[in-house]
N, C-alpha and C positions, 0 to 999 in steps of 0.2 A: 519531226515529220512535217513536211511542207504540204500546203494546200494550194491547189491550182483552181482558180475561179475563171470561167469564161463567160464574160458579159459584154454588152455593147458599150460600157462606159469605163471599164477598168483595165482594158487591154493596153499594152504599150502602143506607141505611135505606129510602129511598123505593121500592126494588125488592124489599124482603124479602117483602112480601105476595105479590108475583108468584111468588117462589120457593117460598113455601108451596104454591102451586098448581102448582109445578114447571113453569112455562112463562113465556116472554117472547113478547109479540106485537109485531111491527113493522108499522106502517102508514105510508102515504104514502112519502116518500123519506128514507132514512137513509144518511148518508155518513160513512165513517171515512177521513179523508184522512191519508196517510202513517202508516197504522196497521195493525198485525197484529191479526187478529180470531181469538181462541181461544175455542172453546166447550168448556169443561172440565166439562160436566155438565148444562147447561141444556137444556130442551125448548123450542126456538125455533119460532115460527110467523111466516112472512113472508106477509102477507095478499095476496090478489089485487090487482093494479094497484100493488103496492108495489115499490120499488127499494131493494135493500140493496147499497150500493157500498162496497167495501173497497179502498183504495189500498195494497195489501200482501198478505200471506199470509193464507189462511183455513184454520184447523185445527179439526177436530172430534174430540173424544176418544171413547174407547170407551163413555162414559156419556152422550154428547151426541146430540141428534137435531134436525134442521132440517126442519120442515114447510114446504117452499117452495111457495107458491101464486102467487108473484109472480116477480120477476127478481132474481137475484144476480149482481153484477158484481164481479170482483176482478182485480188486476193481478199478484199474486204466485203462489205455488204453492198447490195444493189438497192438504191432507193429511187423510185420514180413517182413524180407527182403530175406528170403530163397525162391528161385524160385520154389522149389519142393513142397511148401505149408506148410512146417514146421512140420505138424502133419501126423501121419498115418491116412488114410481116413476112416478106418472101425472100429476103436476102440476108447474107451474113451469118456469122456464128458468134455466140457469146459463151465464154468459158469461165466457170466459177473455179478459180485456180488456187484457192487457199485452203484453210482448214474448215472450221465451223463458220458457215456463211449464211446470210439471210437475204431473201428477196422481199422487199417491203415498199412502203410508200402509200400515198393517198389514192393511187390509181393503179389498176393492173398494168403489167408490162406484157407486151406482145412480142415474143421472141420468134425468130425463124428456127435456127438450131440452138438448143440449149444443152451444153455439155458440162457435166459435173466432174471436175478434176480434183486433184489434191486429196487430202485426207480429212475426213470429218463430216458430220451431218449438215446437210443443206436444209434450210427451213423456209417455208412460205408463210409470210404474214399478210399476204394479199392474194386474191385469185390471180392465176398466171396462165398465159396462153403460149402454146408451142404450135405455130401456125403454118399456113400454106398447104400445098398439096404434097410437099416433100420435106417439110421441117421435121426434125427428129429430136426427141428427148433422150439423151445418152446418160444413163445413170452410172455406167462403169462400175466401180466398186463402192459407190457412196450411197448412204441412205438419204432419201428426200422426205422430210417430215411435213405433211400437209397442214398440220395445226388448225384443223377445222376449215381449211380453204379448199378450193377446187383447182386442179390442174387440168386444163382443157387441151386435148390433142385434136387438131383439125385434119391432120394427114390420115386418110382412111386406110392406109397400108398397115398390115399387122407388124411391120418392122419400124413403125413410128416411135416405139419405145424400145430401146436396147439396153442391155445390162451384161455385166460379167457376174459380179456377186452383189451388186447394188439392189435396192428395193425401195418401195414407196410406203411410208407409214401413214395409214389411215387412222384407225384405233380410237377416234374420239366419238363419244356417245351423243345421242340427239340433243340432250340438254345443253351441251357445249357447242354442238354443231358438227355435222358429219364432215370428214375429210374425204373428198371425192376425186376419182379419176373419171373425167368425162371424155369419151372418145367418139368423135364424129365419124362413125363408120359408114353413114349413108346407106346405100343399098348394096354394099359390098357383101360378097359371099366368101368370107375368110374366117380364120381361126385367130382369136385375140387372147393375149395373155395380159392380165392386169397384175403387175408384179408386186403384190403387197408383201409387206414384212412386218413383224412385230417390233415394238420398242426394244425388246431384248435381242433382236437380230435373227429371229426364225423366219425363214422364207415361207410364205403361205399364199401362193398365187391363186387367183381366180381365173378360170378359163371359160371363155365365151366363144363357142364354136358354132358359127352360123350354118344351119342346114338349109334354110329357106330365107332368101333376102327379103327385107321389108320394103314397103312402099313409102317414100318420104313425103311429108307435107312441105317441109322446107329442107333443113339439113338434119336428117335423123341422127340421133346420138344415143349412146348407151353410157350411163353413169353408174358407178359401183362404189360403195363404201362398205367398210366392215369394222366391227369393234368387238372386243371381248366383254363379257359380263362379269358382274360382281358375284362370286360364288359364295360369299359369306352373308349375303342378304337373305331375308326371309320374306317371301319365297325366293328361291335361287333364280339365276338368269335374269337379273334386272340391272339396268333399266331396259324397258321394252322399247322397240323402235317407235318413231313418231307415227301416230295414227293407230297403233296397236294397243288394245285395252286389256288383253289377257294372254295367257299362255296355256289355255285349256285344250284338252284333247277332244275327240269327237263325242265323248260321253259327258263333256262339261267339267271334267275333273282337271285340277291344276297338274300340269305335266312337266314342271321345271326339272324334276330329278331325272326325267327321261330324255332331256334335250342337251346337246352340246353347249358349252358356255361361250357361244359366239353367235352374232347375227351378221347377215349380209343384207344390204339394201341395194336392189337392182332396179333401175328405172330406164325405160325405153321411151324416148321423147321425140316429138315431131314426126310421127309416123301415122299414116292413115291405116296401114296394115303393118303390124309389128313384125320384126324378124323372128323366126323360130330358130332356137339355138339349143345345143347341148351345154349344160352348166356343169362345171367341175369345181367343187368346193374343197379347199385344203384346210385341215384343222390340226391343232397340236394335241398330243396325247393328254396333257393336263386339262384339255377342254372337254374330254369325254369321261375320264376316270374320276375318282373321288379324292384326288390329291388337293393340297392347298386349302383344306377346309370345305371342299365341295361336298354336297349331299347327293351327287349323281348316283343313280342305280341304273345303268344301261349296258347294253351289249354292243361293243364297238362294231363287230362284223355285221350287225343288223341295222346300222345307221342308214337313214333315208333322208331325202329332202323334205322339209316341213315348210310350207308356204302359206303366208297370210293372204287370204283372198278378199280382204276388205271387211269381213265380218267374223271370220273364224280361221283357225289353222287347218290346213289340209295336208295330211301326210301323203307324199307322192311316192312313186317308185324311185328306186335309186340303187346303184351298185357301189358298195364300199370296198376300197382297196386298203386293207390295214397296213400293208407294207409301205405304201406311199402316203398314207393318211389323207385319202381323198374320197369323196362321194360324187359319183357322176349321175346326173339326172338328164334324161333324154327329152328332146322336143318340148322345150319350155317356151311359152308365149306370154308376153306381157310383163308388167312391172309388179314387184312385190318385195316385202321383207322376207328373208329366209332364215331358218336355222336348221339344225340336223336333229333327227328324232329317231329313237330306237324302238318306240312303243313300250308298253309295260312289260318288263321281262317276266318270264315264267319262273316260279320257284324252282329250287334246285332239282326236285324230283320230276318236274314237268318235262314232257317229251317222252316219258315212258308210259304211253297209253296202251296197256295190254288187255287182252281178253282171254279167258280160258277156252280151251277147245273141247272140254267135256265137263259134265256134272252128273251127280247121281242123287236125285231127290228121294232118299230112302230114310230120312230122319235119323241118320246115325251121327249127325253133327259134323260131317266132313263133306264139303262140296255139295250141300243140299240145294243151293241156289246157283243159277247162272247169274253172276254179278261181275261187274267190271272191276279191274284191279289197277293198281298203280296210282297215277296222279289225277285221275279223272275228276274226283270230287273237289280237288283243290284248284284246278286249273281251267275248268270249263265254265263258260258263262251261260251258254244255252245248249240244249241236248235233246235228241230224239232217237229212240231205238225201236225197231219193229222186227219181229221174228216170224218166219213163215215155215210151214211144213213142206214136204216134197211136192205137194199138189198146188202150192202157191197160196194156200189159205193162211191168213194172218192169225197167229195163235197168241201173240203177246205184243203189247205196245205201251210205252211210257215216255214221259218227258222228265221223270224224276231219276236223276243219275244214281241215287242211292237205292233205288228199288230193284230187287232181283226177280228172276223168273223161277217159279217153283216147279215147272214142268206140267202145270195143269192148264186146261183150256175149257172154259165154260163150267168150271167147278169139277171137272173130271181129270184124273191122271192120264196123261198121254202115254202111249206105248213107246218103248225105246226106239230110237231112230236118229237120223241126221236132220238138223234144221238149219236154216239160213238166217243170219241176222244182217241188218243194215243200220248203220249209225250215221247220223248227221249232227254235227256239233260245231260250236265256235268257242275258241279259247279266249282267255281274258285279254289277249292282245288284239283281238278282232280277227284272227286268222281262222278260216274255215277248215273243218276237218271232216272227211268222209272215210268210212271203214266198212268193209264187207267181209264176211267169213262164215264158216260152218261150225256148228256146235253139236256135239253128240250127247244125247240123253241116254243115260245108262240106268237100268233098274237093278 
């Protein structure tokens, strides 16, 4: 394999005049086959409609710059050490045309169009920008592994990231550093797809559908990261996101077994008024069930958004689509870590809250008390019942769910008749329950 070095002191004589002007101009098609291309100080211009093809690595030193107005293809790694980003931010396209390739260096690269071609995972070892008002990140069918770095999209159009079957791997936890997609959406009123995928290749997009545009301080942006949790840790669902110190429910109880095994970190930055958006989270089946050693005990169809408000977790409303493995939360405002929460599930018998329609307090051992039946005693956290006669007079009242009514009022047996009961209760998941009906007293 040959190496080509472009510097102001090593070029052949025919290029020396060009380097006096401190520039090299490429036109038409230039191909370096089985060659590493090193720009060690030249100011290079790739003219419009020109293809620069490097079958190897492409490296740009801290003194080099490439004015790309055409197309650069390379099959190896991209290394940049120029602090100004190496490329003009609003022109040209760069194609990662090989198999497994890495974007790296001591300084970020600022691409205009970045197109992932070939076969294999492309990896970021440095923050990377896809810039301008029209620049596009084209994933095609390739994974892009962020490796705890950030890819910044400055084009506010929802088409600034395209894909066929490709996806972006975030997946790194806070101790290592989040892998983020930062999208400078500004005050746009659009629907955005953050095309996340897992290391194993499952597509788990996050949807940010703006319903009310934000007001920018400078350039407003939304950044999103996501990672799965360790289901074998005790307690489950660890590590927690940065700044979060517990996974407790509203009662202060550890709720790891009632949460899906994934967190999302959503930040809205540089807004005086944040945009309001509908969030749609995508999860995997193994992140809600108890497979893989997980201790989860939750109901998939009751999954809701669970948001950290800075001091505690708040279970929000949400609509779960079990066919698509998504949870949609409406009208979200602001930045927060998120997970998905089903609440404490009711025991198997819960849901069968029944009441008798008659009783006969005649001391024969059968239906002598008006008492609730089914799952009440096991599934209700708070309870109140009141019973009234046909004139509206209260004849019985209790907050003890196990206490029945014997048909007496003020120590005297009441005559047969129809009475009305009202029940107000709250089950162990926090859901309110009201019930009204008639009960016949038979002597």
